[in-house]
Each structure stands twice: as C-alpha cells, then as structure tokens.
C-alpha positions as CSV (number, residue, x, y, z in Angstrom):
1,M,39.9,-5.8,183.9
2,L,38.2,-7.5,186.9
3,K,35.1,-5.3,186.4
4,S,34.6,-6.5,182.8
5,S,34.9,-10.2,183.7
6,V,32.3,-9.7,186.5
7,F,29.9,-8.2,183.9
8,S,30.6,-11.0,181.4
9,L,29.7,-13.8,183.9
10,P,26.0,-12.8,183.9
11,L,26.0,-12.5,180.2
12,I,27.6,-16.0,179.8
13,L,25.0,-17.5,182.3
14,A,22.1,-15.8,180.4
15,L,23.5,-17.3,177.1
16,I,23.7,-20.8,178.6
17,I,20.1,-20.5,179.9
18,F,18.9,-19.2,176.5
19,I,20.6,-22.0,174.6
20,S,19.4,-24.7,177.0
21,G,15.8,-23.4,176.3
22,F,16.1,-25.0,172.9
23,S,15.5,-28.5,174.2
24,T,16.2,-31.4,171.9
25,T,13.6,-33.7,173.4
26,L,9.8,-34.0,173.3
27,S,9.6,-34.4,177.1
28,A,6.6,-33.2,179.1
29,D,8.6,-30.1,180.2
30,G,9.7,-29.2,176.7
31,M,8.2,-28.9,173.2
32,T,4.8,-28.2,174.8
33,H,3.6,-25.7,172.2
34,R,0.3,-26.8,170.8
35,F,-0.3,-26.5,167.0
36,T,-3.6,-26.4,165.2
37,Q,-4.2,-29.2,162.7
38,V,-5.4,-28.1,159.3
39,E,-8.9,-29.4,160.2
40,G,-8.9,-27.1,163.2
41,S,-8.2,-29.4,166.2
42,S,-5.3,-29.0,168.6
43,A,-2.2,-31.3,168.7
44,A,1.3,-31.4,170.1
45,L,4.3,-33.4,169.2
46,D,4.2,-34.8,172.8
47,D,1.0,-36.6,171.7
48,Y,3.2,-38.9,169.5
49,K,5.6,-40.1,172.2
50,G,6.6,-43.7,171.5
51,K,6.8,-43.2,167.8
52,V,9.6,-42.1,165.6
53,L,8.7,-38.7,164.3
54,L,9.8,-36.9,161.1
55,V,8.6,-33.3,161.5
56,N,8.8,-31.1,158.5
57,F,8.4,-27.3,158.6
58,W,7.3,-26.0,155.2
59,A,5.4,-23.3,153.3
60,T,3.2,-23.2,150.2
61,W,5.5,-20.5,148.6
62,C,8.6,-22.7,149.0
63,P,9.4,-24.8,145.9
64,P,11.8,-27.2,147.8
65,C,9.2,-27.7,150.4
66,I,6.6,-28.7,147.9
67,H,9.0,-30.9,146.0
68,E,9.5,-33.0,149.2
69,M,5.8,-33.7,149.8
70,P,5.4,-36.7,147.5
71,A,8.6,-38.3,148.9
72,F,7.2,-37.9,152.4
73,N,4.1,-39.7,151.3
74,R,6.2,-42.6,150.0
75,L,8.3,-42.6,153.2
76,Q,5.1,-42.7,155.3
77,Q,3.9,-45.7,153.2
78,T,7.2,-47.5,153.5
79,F,6.9,-47.4,157.3
80,A,3.1,-47.8,157.5
81,D,3.5,-50.9,159.8
82,E,6.0,-49.3,162.1
83,P,5.7,-46.8,165.0
84,F,6.5,-43.9,162.6
85,Q,4.8,-40.7,161.8
86,I,5.5,-37.8,159.5
87,I,4.0,-34.4,160.5
88,A,4.2,-31.4,158.2
89,I,3.9,-28.0,160.0
90,N,3.2,-25.1,157.8
91,A,5.0,-22.0,158.9
92,G,3.6,-18.5,158.8
93,E,0.5,-19.0,156.6
94,A,-3.2,-18.7,157.3
95,Q,-5.4,-21.9,157.5
96,E,-7.3,-20.8,154.3
97,T,-4.1,-20.5,152.3
98,V,-2.9,-24.0,153.4
99,V,-6.3,-25.6,152.8
100,D,-6.5,-24.1,149.3
101,F,-3.0,-25.3,148.5
102,L,-3.8,-28.9,149.7
103,E,-7.0,-29.0,147.7
104,A,-5.1,-27.9,144.5
105,F,-2.0,-30.1,145.2
106,E,-1.8,-33.0,142.8
107,T,-0.9,-35.5,145.6
108,E,-3.2,-36.2,148.5
109,L,-1.0,-36.2,151.6
110,I,-1.3,-39.2,153.9
111,F,0.2,-37.6,157.0
112,P,-1.1,-34.8,159.2
113,V,-0.6,-31.2,158.3
114,W,-0.5,-28.7,161.1
115,L,-0.4,-24.9,161.2
116,D,2.0,-22.5,162.8
117,P,0.9,-19.1,161.5
118,E,2.9,-17.2,164.1
119,W,6.2,-19.0,163.5
120,K,6.4,-20.2,167.1
121,G,8.0,-23.5,166.0
122,F,11.0,-21.5,164.7
123,G,11.7,-20.2,168.2
124,E,10.9,-23.4,170.0
125,F,13.1,-25.5,167.7
126,G,15.7,-22.9,166.8
127,L,14.9,-23.1,163.1
128,R,16.7,-21.0,160.5
129,G,14.9,-21.6,157.2
130,L,12.5,-23.7,155.1
131,P,12.3,-26.5,154.6
132,T,13.6,-27.8,157.9
133,T,13.0,-31.4,158.9
134,L,13.6,-32.8,162.4
135,L,13.9,-36.6,163.1
136,F,13.0,-37.7,166.7
137,D,13.5,-41.1,168.1
138,K,10.7,-42.9,170.1
139,D,11.9,-41.3,173.3
140,G,11.6,-37.8,171.8
141,N,15.3,-37.2,171.3
142,L,16.3,-35.1,168.3
143,I,18.4,-37.4,166.1
144,E,18.8,-35.4,162.9
145,R,18.1,-31.8,161.7
146,V,18.0,-31.3,157.9
147,V,17.9,-27.7,156.6
148,G,17.0,-27.6,153.0
149,E,15.6,-30.2,150.6
150,K,16.4,-33.9,150.8
151,E,15.2,-37.0,148.8
152,W,13.4,-38.6,151.7
153,D,12.2,-41.7,149.8
154,Q,15.7,-43.1,149.0
155,P,17.0,-46.4,150.4
156,D,20.0,-44.6,152.1
157,V,17.4,-42.7,154.2
158,Y,15.4,-45.8,155.2
159,E,18.1,-47.5,157.3
160,P,18.9,-44.7,159.8
161,I,15.1,-44.4,160.4
162,R,14.6,-48.2,160.5
163,S,17.3,-48.4,163.2
164,L,15.2,-46.2,165.5
165,F,12.4,-48.8,165.7
C-alpha cells in the first residue's frame, strides 16, 4: 500500500506541472507562441497587452466558425474607439487555403487573421474544438472561454466586454 502511494506522488506532481503549463494569462513568460499573420508577418498575442482581446480559433471548413465572422466584424466596429481587438486564428490550414477563403468570403473582415497550421494554439490554450473563442482582459487574464458558436454582436455580450475597459 505504501509503495503505490509513493509512485502516485510523482504522477500527481507531473499532472500539476502539466496543468499549470496551460497558463491563463498573456504574460511575457506564457503565451509566447508566435503566429503568422495571413499576410506573412509574425505576431503574438503578447503584442496586444493593454487591450481587451477576443481571440477566435476557427477553420474554413467549420460552418459555425464562418457564421460568427460577420458578427465579429460588427463587434469590432462597436468597440472601434476602445482598447479592444478581435483576432481570428485559423487552425490547421495552409495560408493559400485561408487566403482563397477570405477572397471569396462575402464580408471583408476588419480584424487580423492569423495562421496556426500546426495546431500549436490548441496545446498552448488547451482547446478542444472549433470554434473556440477566448476573451482576455487588458492585463492578459483569461476572462471567458466559449466553445462553439455564439451570437457575438448582441447587447448582452457588449456589457461584459465593456466592463473590461
């Protein structure tokens, strides 16, 4: 009995270290993965410290993801004069696929689109599906995680975001 509890302690410690690796802040020592913007330049969420961030992970083959895009545009417009930024991160697709999709999409997006062709954001943020949207306050703390589609341009969504300014 004592032997099994000795072996379980390292397992428990490893699990705690693994879970703590999924930081919920955009601090300099966490969330440091750099993404490629659809235009080709490099960017990281840390670059937006001081702004409220709404980060959406999506894919071109995901109907709920596509349905959210116009609402994200309207939400970005609603908070255009605030320290607020939406960033859409495409998960698992090649740059050419995303560019072709954006060129054919009926709505021009007014927020940055980044690429994550190797799904690294899934590990870094502990994601489980698409779409997933993460809301961070100005200090980089994770405030809300939404898995699945949401109507982002509704008044009941505005107040919790507005309270973060």
